MOPAC internal coordinates of N, CA, C and O (Angstrom, degrees):
PM7 1SCF
backbone

  N    0.0000 0     0.00 0     0.00 0    0    0    0
  C    1.4450 1     0.00 0     0.00 0    1    0    0
  C    1.4954 1   107.63 1     0.00 0    2    1    0
  O    1.2310 1   120.60 1   -38.90 1    3    2    1
  N    1.3280 1   116.47 1   141.10 1    3    2    1
  C    1.4167 1   122.19 1  -178.67 1    5    3    2
  C    1.4870 1   109.97 1  -118.13 1    6    5    3
  O    1.2310 1   118.71 1   -37.85 1    7    6    5
  N    1.3212 1   120.06 1   142.15 1    7    6    5
  C    1.4632 1   123.49 1   173.25 1    9    7    6
  C    1.5233 1   105.63 1  -124.61 1   10    9    7
  O    1.2310 1   121.31 1   -53.22 1   11   10    9
  N    1.3538 1   115.10 1   126.78 1   11   10    9
  C    1.4515 1   122.91 1   177.83 1   13   11   10
  C    1.5536 1   107.70 1  -121.18 1   14   13   11
  O    1.2310 1   121.09 1   -54.17 1   15   14   13
  N    1.3127 1   115.52 1   125.83 1   15   14   13
  C    1.4198 1   121.84 1  -177.99 1   17   15   14
  C    1.5042 1   110.68 1  -102.46 1   18   17   15
  O    1.2310 1   119.41 1   -51.23 1   19   18   17
  N    1.3486 1   118.73 1   128.77 1   19   18   17
  C    1.4709 1   121.00 1   179.37 1   21   19   18
  C    1.5197 1   105.98 1   -98.40 1   22   21   19
  O    1.2310 1   120.99 1   -45.30 1   23   22   21
  N    1.2826 1   115.72 1   134.70 1   23   22   21
  C    1.5221 1   122.04 1   177.40 1   25   23   22
  C    1.4877 1   104.95 1  -120.99 1   26   25   23
  O    1.2310 1   121.35 1   -33.41 1   27   26   25
  N    1.3857 1   115.02 1   146.59 1   27   26   25
  C    1.4432 1   121.54 1   177.47 1   29   27   26
  C    1.4599 1   115.69 1    68.89 1   30   29   27
  O    1.2310 1   120.24 1    44.63 1   31   30   29
  N    1.3451 1   117.14 1  -135.37 1   31   30   29
  C    1.4766 1   122.53 1  -178.95 1   33   31   30
  C    1.5010 1   112.92 1   -97.00 1   34   33   31
  O    1.2310 1   120.94 1   -37.29 1   35   34   33
  N    1.2308 1   115.81 1   142.71 1   35   34   33
  C    1.5188 1   122.70 1   173.59 1   37   35   34
  C    1.5229 1   105.05 1  -115.66 1   38   37   35
  O    1.2310 1   122.66 1   -86.90 1   39   38   37
  N    1.3431 1   112.50 1    93.10 1   39   38   37
  C    1.4768 1   116.13 1  -178.91 1   41   39   38
  C    1.5877 1   106.58 1  -137.05 1   42   41   39
  O    1.2310 1   123.53 1    14.36 1   43   42   41
  N    1.3807 1   110.84 1  -165.64 1   43   42   41
  C    1.4680 1   113.56 1  -177.30 1   45   43   42
  C    1.5381 1   114.13 1   -65.66 1   46   45   43
  O    1.2310 1   119.44 1   160.28 1   47   46   45
  N    1.2915 1   118.67 1   -19.72 1   47   46   45
  C    1.4570 1   122.02 1   174.86 1   49   47   46
  C    1.5591 1   117.19 1   -79.50 1   50   49   47
  O    1.2310 1   121.58 1   156.48 1   51   50   49
  N    1.3271 1   114.58 1   -23.52 1   51   50   49
  C    1.4568 1   119.64 1  -174.75 1   53   51   50
  C    1.5627 1   113.24 1  -118.96 1   54   53   51
  O    1.2310 1   120.92 1   172.88 1   55   54   53
  N    1.2872 1   115.85 1    -7.12 1   55   54   53
  C    1.5215 1   118.58 1  -175.20 1   57   55   54
  C    1.4794 1   109.48 1   -65.98 1   58   57   55
  O    1.2310 1   117.97 1   148.65 1   59   58   57
  N    1.3243 1   121.47 1   -31.35 1   59   58   57
  C    1.4913 1   120.48 1  -179.04 1   61   59   58
  C    1.5607 1   109.50 1   -66.49 1   62   61   59
  O    1.2310 1   119.75 1   149.09 1   63   62   61
  N    1.2267 1   118.09 1   -30.91 1   63   62   61
  C    1.5046 1   120.59 1   175.98 1   65   63   62
  C    1.5272 1   112.54 1   -68.02 1   66   65   63
  O    1.2310 1   120.27 1   140.21 1   67   66   65
  N    1.2371 1   117.09 1   -39.79 1   67   66   65
  C    1.5052 1   121.04 1   174.67 1   69   67   66
  C    1.5628 1   105.99 1   -69.82 1   70   69   67
  O    1.2310 1   119.46 1   136.79 1   71   70   69
  N    1.2603 1   118.63 1   -43.21 1   71   70   69
  C    1.4465 1   121.01 1  -178.78 1   73   71   70
  C    1.5922 1   113.36 1   -54.08 1   74   73   71
  O    1.2310 1   122.75 1   140.56 1   75   74   73
  N    1.3173 1   112.33 1   -39.44 1   75   74   73
  C    1.4217 1   120.37 1   176.54 1   77   75   74
  C    1.5583 1   111.20 1   -63.95 1   78   77   75
  O    1.2310 1   121.51 1   136.68 1   79   78   77
  N    1.2905 1   114.72 1   -43.32 1   79   78   77
  C    1.4458 1   122.98 1  -179.65 1   81   79   78
  C    1.4895 1   111.18 1   -64.83 1   82   81   79
  O    1.2310 1   120.24 1   149.30 1   83   82   81
  N    1.2848 1   117.14 1   -30.70 1   83   82   81
  C    1.4578 1   123.22 1  -177.54 1   85   83   82
  C    1.6135 1   114.43 1   -84.08 1   86   85   83
  O    1.2310 1   122.96 1   164.96 1   87   86   85
  N    1.2931 1   111.93 1   -15.04 1   87   86   85
  C    1.5255 1   114.14 1  -173.88 1   89   87   86
  C    1.5145 1   110.64 1   -59.97 1   90   89   87
  O    1.2310 1   118.83 1   134.27 1   91   90   89
  N    1.3346 1   119.83 1   -45.73 1   91   90   89
  C    1.4153 1   121.83 1  -176.72 1   93   91   90
  C    1.5194 1   115.06 1   -64.92 1   94   93   91
  O    1.2310 1   118.66 1   135.13 1   95   94   93
  N    1.3552 1   120.17 1   -44.87 1   95   94   93
  C    1.4495 1   119.39 1   178.54 1   97   95   94
  C    1.5618 1   111.20 1   -68.74 1   98   97   95
  O    1.2310 1   119.76 1   143.33 1   99   98   97
  N    1.3444 1   118.07 1   -36.67 1   99   98   97
  C    1.4136 1   120.24 1   179.01 1  101   99   98
  C    1.5411 1   113.51 1   -65.21 1  102  101   99
  O    1.2310 1   122.02 1   137.79 1  103  102  101
  N    1.3656 1   113.73 1   -42.21 1  103  102  101
  C    1.4371 1   122.16 1  -178.56 1  105  103  102
  C    1.5860 1   108.79 1   -66.23 1  106  105  103
  O    1.2310 1   121.53 1   147.34 1  107  106  105
  N    1.3525 1   114.68 1   -32.66 1  107  106  105
  C    1.4865 1   118.26 1  -178.37 1  109  107  106
  C    1.4988 1   112.99 1   -89.28 1  110  109  107
  O    1.2310 1   121.51 1   176.48 1  111  110  109
  N    1.3630 1   114.71 1    -3.52 1  111  110  109
  C    1.4307 1   120.69 1  -177.09 1  113  111  110
  C    1.5619 1   111.46 1    51.65 1  114  113  111
  O    1.2310 1   120.97 1  -139.20 1  115  114  113
  N    1.3494 1   115.75 1    40.80 1  115  114  113
  C    1.4066 1   121.33 1   176.11 1  117  115  114
  C    1.4703 1   114.27 1   -94.94 1  118  117  115
  O    1.2310 1   119.42 1   -25.32 1  119  118  117
  N    1.3173 1   118.71 1   154.68 1  119  118  117
  C    1.4400 1   123.16 1   175.69 1  121  119  118
  C    1.5411 1   109.51 1   -52.32 1  122  121  119
  O    1.2310 1   120.69 1   -38.31 1  123  122  121
  N    1.3181 1   116.28 1   141.69 1  123  122  121
  C    1.4494 1   122.78 1  -173.47 1  125  123  122
  C    1.5300 1   109.59 1  -135.11 1  126  125  123
  O    1.2310 1   120.63 1   -54.20 1  127  126  125
  N    1.2761 1   116.39 1   125.80 1  127  126  125
  C    1.4754 1   121.95 1   169.05 1  129  127  126
  C    1.4675 1   110.83 1  -113.05 1  130  129  127
  O    1.2310 1   120.39 1   -57.71 1  131  130  129
  N    1.3152 1   116.86 1   122.29 1  131  130  129
  C    1.4166 1   123.64 1   175.09 1  133  131  130
  C    1.5206 1   110.17 1  -100.80 1  134  133  131
  O    1.2310 1   120.36 1   -73.78 1  135  134  133
  N    1.3254 1   116.93 1   106.22 1  135  134  133
  C    1.4673 1   123.60 1  -179.33 1  137  135  134
  C    1.5312 1   108.37 1   -82.67 1  138  137  135
  O    1.2310 1   120.26 1   -62.51 1  139  138  137
  N    1.2359 1   117.11 1   117.49 1  139  138  137
  C    1.4665 1   120.39 1  -178.89 1  141  139  138
  C    1.5966 1   111.31 1  -110.24 1  142  141  139
  O    1.2310 1   121.62 1  -161.57 1  143  142  141
  N    1.3069 1   114.50 1    18.43 1  143  142  141
  C    1.5386 1   116.43 1  -178.85 1  145  143  142
  C    1.5416 1   110.85 1   -66.37 1  146  145  143
  O    1.2310 1   120.14 1   155.01 1  147  146  145
  N    1.2878 1   117.34 1   -24.99 1  147  146  145
  C    1.4889 1   119.30 1   177.34 1  149  147  146
  C    1.5778 1   112.62 1   -95.66 1  150  149  147
  O    1.2310 1   120.95 1  -175.38 1  151  150  149
  N    1.3320 1   115.79 1     4.62 1  151  150  149
  C    1.4972 1   117.84 1  -175.44 1  153  151  150
  C    1.4770 1   107.72 1   -89.05 1  154  153  151
  O    1.2310 1   118.27 1   -63.23 1  155  154  153
  N    1.2768 1   120.91 1   116.77 1  155  154  153
  C    1.4652 1   125.16 1  -179.09 1  157  155  154
  C    1.5650 1   111.80 1   -88.97 1  158  157  155
  O    1.2310 1   119.66 1   157.80 1  159  158  157
  N    1.3455 1   118.26 1   -22.20 1  159  158  157
  C    1.4133 1   120.43 1  -171.09 1  161  159  158
  C    1.5752 1   104.86 1  -152.72 1  162  161  159
  O    1.2310 1   121.23 1   -38.25 1  163  162  161
  N    1.3301 1   115.24 1   141.75 1  163  162  161
  C    1.4735 1   118.12 1   171.74 1  165  163  162
  C    1.5067 1   107.99 1  -142.79 1  166  165  163
  O    1.2310 1   120.92 1   -45.15 1  167  166  165
  N    1.3686 1   115.85 1   134.85 1  167  166  165
  C    1.4598 1   116.10 1   178.30 1  169  167  166
  C    1.5374 1   109.18 1  -114.72 1  170  169  167
  O    1.2310 1   120.13 1     9.21 1  171  170  169
  N    1.2464 1   117.36 1  -170.79 1  171  170  169
  C    1.5214 1   122.63 1  -172.44 1  173  171  170
  C    1.5601 1   109.73 1   -64.51 1  174  173  171
  O    1.2310 1   118.22 1   154.82 1  175  174  173
  N    1.2609 1   120.99 1   -25.18 1  175  174  173
  C    1.4558 1   123.78 1   175.63 1  177  175  174
  C    1.5313 1   109.47 1   -67.39 1  178  177  175
  O    1.2310 1   120.74 1   132.09 1  179  178  177
  N    1.3031 1   116.20 1   -47.91 1  179  178  177
  C    1.4686 1   122.13 1   177.51 1  181  179  178
  C    1.4694 1   110.43 1   -64.10 1  182  181  179
  O    1.2310 1   117.19 1   137.13 1  183  182  181
  N    1.3096 1   122.96 1   -42.87 1  183  182  181
  C    1.3959 1   127.26 1   175.78 1  185  183  182
  C    1.4862 1   114.27 1   -59.73 1  186  185  183
  O    1.2310 1   121.48 1   135.42 1  187  186  185
  N    1.2900 1   114.78 1   -44.58 1  187  186  185
  C    1.5280 1   121.44 1   175.22 1  189  187  186
  C    1.4895 1   110.95 1   -58.11 1  190  189  187
  O    1.2310 1   119.65 1   133.51 1  191  190  189
  N    1.3699 1   118.28 1   -46.49 1  191  190  189
  C    1.4007 1   121.10 1  -179.78 1  193  191  190
  C    1.5535 1   113.17 1   -63.73 1  194  193  191
  O    1.2310 1   121.07 1   142.22 1  195  194  193
  N    1.3077 1   115.56 1   -37.78 1  195  194  193
  C    1.4890 1   116.29 1   173.50 1  197  195  194
  C    1.5079 1   113.39 1   -65.22 1  198  197  195
  O    1.2310 1   120.84 1   137.56 1  199  198  197
  N    1.3850 1   116.01 1   -42.44 1  199  198  197
  C    1.4219 1   118.89 1   179.23 1  201  199  198
  C    1.5234 1   114.01 1   -62.36 1  202  201  199
  O    1.2310 1   121.19 1   141.52 1  203  202  201
  N    1.3784 1   115.33 1   -38.48 1  203  202  201
  C    1.4580 1   118.88 1   179.00 1  205  203  202
  C    1.4616 1   109.61 1   -67.35 1  206  205  203
  O    1.2310 1   119.33 1   143.91 1  207  206  205
  N    1.3246 1   118.87 1   -36.09 1  207  206  205
  C    1.4845 1   122.98 1   178.60 1  209  207  206
  C    1.4816 1   109.38 1   -67.73 1  210  209  207
  O    1.2310 1   118.87 1   137.37 1  211  210  209
  N    1.3519 1   119.77 1   -42.63 1  211  210  209
  C    1.4252 1   121.22 1   177.74 1  213  211  210
  C    1.4891 1   112.56 1   -61.58 1  214  213  211
  O    1.2310 1   120.78 1   136.27 1  215  214  213
  N    1.4065 1   116.11 1   -43.73 1  215  214  213
  C    1.4549 1   120.55 1  -178.41 1  217  215  214
  C    1.5105 1   110.79 1   -63.23 1  218  217  215
  O    1.2310 1   120.25 1   142.65 1  219  218  217
  N    1.3383 1   117.14 1   -37.35 1  219  218  217
  C    1.4178 1   124.06 1  -179.84 1  221  219  218
  C    1.5220 1   110.33 1   -64.02 1  222  221  219
  O    1.2310 1   118.22 1   145.94 1  223  222  221
  N    1.3069 1   121.00 1   -34.06 1  223  222  221
  C    1.4530 1   125.47 1  -176.05 1  225  223  222
  C    1.5693 1   110.93 1   -99.18 1  226  225  223
  O    1.2310 1   119.54 1   167.95 1  227  226  225
  N    1.3121 1   118.48 1   -12.05 1  227  226  225
  C    1.4646 1   121.87 1  -177.14 1  229  227  226
  C    1.4789 1   107.09 1  -137.93 1  230  229  227
  O    1.2310 1   119.27 1  -125.36 1  231  230  229
  N    1.3129 1   119.00 1    54.64 1  231  230  229
  C    1.4603 1   127.11 1  -174.10 1  233  231  230
  C    1.5139 1   115.36 1   -52.11 1  234  233  231
  O    1.2310 1   120.95 1   147.60 1  235  234  233
  N    1.3597 1   115.79 1   -32.40 1  235  234  233
  C    1.4488 1   118.80 1  -175.49 1  237  235  234
  C    1.5423 1   112.81 1   -91.24 1  238  237  235
  O    1.2310 1   120.76 1   177.28 1  239  238  237
  N    1.3622 1   116.16 1    -2.72 1  239  238  237
  C    1.3985 1   122.00 1   175.28 1  241  239  238
  C    1.4850 1   118.72 1    67.98 1  242  241  239
  O    1.2310 1   119.57 1  -159.06 1  243  242  241
  N    1.3273 1   118.43 1    20.94 1  243  242  241
  C    1.4555 1   121.94 1  -174.54 1  245  243  242
  C    1.5320 1   111.71 1   -90.32 1  246  245  243
  O    1.2310 1   121.19 1   175.45 1  247  246  245
  N    1.3481 1   115.34 1    -4.55 1  247  246  245
  C    1.4736 1   118.82 1   175.46 1  249  247  246
  C    1.5298 1   109.80 1    89.67 1  250  249  247
  O    1.2310 1   118.67 1   179.65 1  251  250  249
  N    1.3049 1   120.15 1    -0.35 1  251  250  249
  C    1.4604 1   123.07 1  -177.50 1  253  251  250
  C    1.5103 1   114.68 1   -92.53 1  254  253  251
  O    1.2310 1   121.49 1  -177.86 1  255  254  253
  N    1.3431 1   114.76 1     2.14 1  255  254  253
  C    1.4340 1   123.70 1  -178.39 1  257  255  254
  C    1.4975 1   111.12 1   -61.92 1  258  257  255
  O    1.2310 1   120.91 1    -7.69 1  259  258  257
  N    1.3169 1   115.87 1   172.31 1  259  258  257
  C    1.4292 1   121.89 1  -174.06 1  261  259  258
  C    1.5290 1   112.92 1  -100.31 1  262  261  259
  O    1.2310 1   118.68 1  -140.13 1  263  262  261
  N    1.3385 1   120.13 1    39.87 1  263  262  261
  C    1.4720 1   122.47 1   174.57 1  265  263  262
  C    1.4431 1   109.62 1  -125.68 1  266  265  263
  O    1.2310 1   120.74 1   -43.49 1  267  266  265
  N    1.3614 1   116.20 1   136.51 1  267  266  265
  C    1.3865 1   121.33 1   177.03 1  269  267  266
  C    1.5622 1   106.28 1  -142.84 1  270  269  267
  O    1.2310 1   120.85 1   -22.79 1  271  270  269
  N    1.3424 1   115.98 1   157.21 1  271  270  269
  C    1.4505 1   120.44 1   177.10 1  273  271  270
  C    1.5827 1   105.59 1  -119.18 1  274  273  271
  O    1.2310 1   122.36 1   -28.57 1  275  274  273
  N    1.2857 1   113.09 1   151.43 1  275  274  273
  C    1.5019 1   118.26 1   174.07 1  277  275  274
  C    1.5759 1   107.80 1  -145.73 1  278  277  275
  O    1.2310 1   123.08 1   -15.08 1  279  278  277
  N    1.3493 1   111.70 1   164.92 1  279  278  277
  C    1.4363 1   121.90 1   176.37 1  281  279  278
  C    1.5023 1   113.53 1    69.25 1  282  281  279
  O    1.2310 1   120.97 1  -138.53 1  283  282  281
  N    1.2982 1   115.76 1    41.47 1  283  282  281
  C    1.4337 1   122.61 1  -173.96 1  285  283  282
  C    1.5880 1   111.88 1   -73.86 1  286  285  283
  O    1.2310 1   119.45 1   -68.80 1  287  286  285
  N    1.3003 1   118.66 1   111.20 1  287  286  285
  C    1.4250 1   122.25 1   179.98 1  289  287  286
  C    1.5421 1   110.14 1   -79.41 1  290  289  287
  O    1.2310 1   120.05 1    -5.55 1  291  290  289
  N    1.3236 1   117.51 1   174.45 1  291  290  289
  C    1.4577 1   122.22 1  -179.97 1  293  291  290
  C    1.5222 1   113.18 1   -55.76 1  294  293  291
  O    1.2310 1   119.03 1   130.91 1  295  294  293
  N    1.3508 1   119.45 1   -49.09 1  295  294  293
  C    1.4411 1   120.04 1  -174.19 1  297  295  294
  C    1.5407 1   108.13 1   -68.31 1  298  297  295
  O    1.2310 1   119.90 1   137.82 1  299  298  297
  N    1.2769 1   117.79 1   -42.18 1  299  298  297
  C    1.4481 1   118.98 1  -178.73 1  301  299  298
  C    1.5484 1   111.28 1   -68.19 1  302  301  299
  O    1.2310 1   119.78 1   140.19 1  303  302  301
  N    1.3444 1   118.03 1   -39.81 1  303  302  301
  C    1.3899 1   122.59 1   177.44 1  305  303  302
  C    1.5634 1   110.27 1   -60.44 1  306  305  303
  O    1.2310 1   120.73 1   136.32 1  307  306  305
  N    1.2846 1   116.22 1   -43.68 1  307  306  305
  C    1.5273 1   121.27 1   178.44 1  309  307  306
  C    1.4927 1   110.08 1   -60.61 1  310  309  307
  O    1.2310 1   118.43 1   138.46 1  311  310  309
  N    1.3861 1   120.59 1   -41.54 1  311  310  309
  C    1.4243 1   121.34 1   177.87 1  313  311  310
  C    1.5344 1   109.68 1   -65.76 1  314  313  311
  O    1.2310 1   119.92 1   132.53 1  315  314  313
  N    1.3199 1   117.76 1   -47.47 1  315  314  313
  C    1.4591 1   120.91 1   177.43 1  317  315  314
  C    1.5015 1   114.79 1   -58.50 1  318  317  315
  O    1.2310 1   122.08 1   144.88 1  319  318  317
  N    1.3006 1   113.62 1   -35.12 1  319  318  317
  C    1.4788 1   117.94 1   179.52 1  321  319  318
  C    1.5673 1   109.88 1   -74.06 1  322  321  319
  O    1.2310 1   119.45 1   142.46 1  323  322  321
  N    1.2653 1   118.65 1   -37.54 1  323  322  321
  C    1.4790 1   122.02 1  -179.18 1  325  323  322
  C    1.5128 1   110.12 1   -67.22 1  326  325  323
  O    1.2310 1   120.11 1   142.04 1  327  326  325
  N    1.3180 1   117.40 1   -37.96 1  327  326  325
  C    1.4053 1   121.57 1  -177.88 1  329  327  326
  C    1.4520 1   114.71 1   -86.32 1  330  329  327
  O    1.2310 1   119.24 1   168.88 1  331  330  329
  N    1.3600 1   119.05 1   -11.12 1  331  330  329
  C    1.4591 1   124.47 1   177.86 1  333  331  330
  C    1.5333 1   111.03 1    84.93 1  334  333  331
  O    1.2310 1   120.45 1  -173.66 1  335  334  333
  N    1.3390 1   116.74 1     6.34 1  335  334  333
  C    1.4386 1   117.39 1  -179.29 1  337  335  334
  C    1.4811 1   118.27 1   -75.64 1  338  337  335
  O    1.2310 1   121.70 1   156.56 1  339  338  337
  N    1.3436 1   114.36 1   -23.44 1  339  338  337
  C    1.5197 1   116.60 1   179.70 1  341  339  338
  C    1.5141 1   110.85 1   -61.25 1  342  341  339
  O    1.2310 1   119.71 1   149.25 1  343  342  341
  N    1.3998 1   118.16 1   -30.75 1  343  342  341
  C    1.4123 1   123.69 1   179.16 1  345  343  342
  C    1.5649 1   110.42 1   -79.50 1  346  345  343
  O    1.2310 1   119.80 1   160.76 1  347  346  345
  N    1.3107 1   117.99 1   -19.24 1  347  346  345
  C    1.3437 1   121.92 1  -176.16 1  349  347  346
  C    1.5504 1   116.23 1   -98.40 1  350  349  347
  O    1.2310 1   120.75 1   128.88 1  351  350  349
  N    1.2793 1   116.17 1   -51.12 1  351  350  349
  C    1.4559 1   123.44 1  -178.94 1  353  351  350
  C    1.5134 1   107.99 1   -92.24 1  354  353  351
  O    1.2310 1   120.65 1   -52.74 1  355  354  353
  N    1.3765 1   116.36 1   127.26 1  355  354  353
  C    1.4815 1   120.64 1  -176.84 1  357  355  354
  C    1.5461 1   111.74 1   -58.84 1  358  357  355
  O    1.2310 1   120.66 1   -57.90 1  359  358  357
  N    1.3305 1   116.35 1   122.10 1  359  358  357
  C    1.4144 1   120.28 1   176.99 1  361  359  358
  C    1.4988 1   106.37 1  -120.88 1  362  361  359
  O    1.2310 1   121.87 1   -29.57 1  363  362  361
  N    1.4014 1   114.03 1   150.43 1  363  362  361
  C    1.4443 1   121.81 1   178.87 1  365  363  362
  C    1.4980 1   110.96 1  -142.22 1  366  365  363
  O    1.2310 1   120.82 1   -28.88 1  367  366  365
  N    1.3136 1   116.03 1   151.12 1  367  366  365
  C    1.4365 1   122.90 1  -176.63 1  369  367  366
  C    1.5759 1   109.51 1   -66.73 1  370  369  367
  O    1.2310 1   120.40 1   134.31 1  371  370  369
  N    1.2434 1   116.84 1   -45.69 1  371  370  369
  C    1.4436 1   122.77 1  -176.93 1  373  371  370
  C    1.5225 1   115.96 1  -114.42 1  374  373  371
  O    1.2310 1   120.35 1   -21.67 1  375  374  373
  N    1.3028 1   116.93 1   158.33 1  375  374  373
  C    1.3662 1   124.41 1   175.73 1  377  375  374
  C    1.5036 1   109.39 1   -65.86 1  378  377  375
  O    1.2310 1   118.87 1   140.40 1  379  378  377
  N    1.2739 1   119.77 1   -39.60 1  379  378  377
  C    1.4810 1   122.16 1   176.95 1  381  379  378
  C    1.5276 1   112.51 1   -58.83 1  382  381  379
  O    1.2310 1   119.71 1   132.33 1  383  382  381
  N    1.3204 1   118.15 1   -47.67 1  383  382  381
  C    1.4198 1   121.68 1   178.76 1  385  383  382
  C    1.4635 1   111.88 1   -61.30 1  386  385  383
  O    1.2310 1   119.35 1   138.51 1  387  386  385
  N    1.3189 1   118.85 1   -41.49 1  387  386  385
  C    1.4786 1   120.51 1   179.59 1  389  387  386
  C    1.4570 1   110.84 1   -68.68 1  390  389  387
  O    1.2310 1   117.83 1   141.52 1  391  390  389
  N    1.3548 1   121.75 1   -38.48 1  391  390  389
  C    1.4299 1   122.15 1   178.86 1  393  391  390
  C    1.4960 1   109.37 1   -64.69 1  394  393  391
  O    1.2310 1   119.51 1   137.40 1  395  394  393
  N    1.2657 1   118.53 1   -42.60 1  395  394  393
  C    1.4810 1   123.65 1   178.71 1  397  395  394
  C    1.5305 1   110.75 1   -56.62 1  398  397  395
  O    1.2310 1   120.13 1   136.50 1  399  398  397
  N    1.3192 1   117.36 1   -43.50 1  399  398  397
  C    1.4664 1   124.22 1  -179.42 1  401  399  398
  C    1.5550 1   109.07 1   -63.85 1  402  401  399
  O    1.2310 1   122.45 1   133.16 1  403  402  401
  N    1.3316 1   112.91 1   -46.84 1  403  402  401
  C    1.5177 1   116.77 1  -176.03 1  405  403  402
  C    1.5576 1   111.69 1   -67.90 1  406  405  403
  O    1.2310 1   122.22 1   152.59 1  407  406  405
  N    1.3586 1   113.35 1   -27.41 1  407  406  405
  C    1.5719 1   117.36 1  -179.65 1  409  407  406
  C    1.5358 1   108.45 1   -75.93 1  410  409  407
  O    1.2310 1   118.67 1   156.61 1  411  410  409
  N    1.3264 1   120.14 1   -23.39 1  411  410  409
  C    1.4839 1   122.09 1  -175.83 1  413  411  410
  C    1.5008 1   114.13 1   -81.83 1  414  413  411
  O    1.2310 1   120.10 1   180.00 1  415  414  413

């Protein structure tokens, strides 16, 4: 299982850094937790990267894939709500809850 923490802004200027961090977990098809508790802002580039990662780990779309998000702040939550992704990609308040879900 991999945990990747996002700090600051996740936008077109920083998404490539996160993309590099996600290469290993995605190639290994390992459970992945993206901790957004330190993420202050996310734009469509960041959302697209998260969606691609989720699709790579949950190709059949049944929600049983190995990707979860935690630490969703107000701005990130708003973007996930607007895009409908909060209902699709598993999100959790705490890292502990997300890790427990990924282990089961």
